[in-house]
N, C-alpha and C positions, 0 to 999 in steps of 0.2 A: 831445517842439517848446514847449517852454513859450515861447516869442516869436511871438506871432501873425505879424510881418512877417516874418520866416523863415522861418516854418513856411509862410509865404503865396509868400516868394520857394525856393523848393523845388518848387512845384505847382505852380508855372508848367516847372522846371529838366524836372521828370519830366516833366514832359506832351508838349517841346517834342521833349527824347532820347526817348520812343515816337511821335509823330508822326515823326520823319524816322527811329528805325528801318522803320518800318511803310515805306515810301519806299523801305531797303536803302539806306540810307547811310550811311558811317562815324560810330561819333558817342557820342557816351559823356558824362555827370558828368564833375567838374570836381569829385575827392575835399577837403571844404570848403571850396565854389563860391569858389572863384581865394581863398582869404583865406593861404593859404601861397606862396603865388609868390614876393613877395617875398620871402622864409626858405628854401625849393626849388628857389628855380625854373621854366625855363619850364612844366616841364610838369606844372602848378599851376595855369599863368593863366589869365583869366577865368573861366567859371562852364562851358561844355559845350563840345569840343571836337567840331566840326562834320566828319569830316574833313582838310585842313591846315590851317580857323578856328578859328582864336578866339572865341567867342562870349558877347556878357554880357547877362546877364537883370532887366533891372528892373521889378517889381508896383508897382500905385502904382493909389487905390482912384479917380481922376480925374481924374489932375493928365497924364494925355498926352488930356485932349479933344481938343485945339489942331489935334492933330495929325491922331484923324481924320478931324474934321472942313475938314482941311484934303482929308488923299485922297478922303474923299464926294462933293468939289467939287464941281458941274455931273454930269456921266454917272458918276465918278470916276476916278480916277490910278490905272492899275504903276506910277509910281514920286514920291516927294516930295522934292526937294533942299531940307534948312536950311540954313541958317550963321547961327549969334548973330558980332554982328559983332567984326573982328580973328580967328578963329580959325580954323578949317576946315572942309569946308561936310560936310551930313551925310544918305542917301540910306536913306528908308524906303520898305520898301515892301510888302507881304501877302505870308502865306508860300505861296501858291496861287502866287504871284510870283515867289520867289524859287525854289522845287521847277518851276518851270519851266525858272526860268534854269538849274537844273543843271544840269537834264535836256537841256536843247539844248546846254554846256555840254560835254556828259560824264562829268559826276563824278556823276551817279546814274546810273541802265537804268533800261527806260523800264519800268514794271511794272504 
């Protein structure tokens, strides 16, 4: 893979799939990382399918520092909510928190 940014994106997608597979989730990487969703339909949307959810994976060298700092503020938070003016709310959480939520909702069995 000649483009280093594409390679880094693939690495994030792969490590995410491996994590959720080891947790017992129904998960798979989307062929072409969602590049063909507009032409081929919903089956090819997003980067990863995690059960019934579509996951978009983004990796940057340091562009998310604000988000990490906000989650680490004080004793550390479980969830971070952000909203750009005139836009929708987005919730950000660590992988361990999402794993706990999915287990509690019975989307995953206890492993």
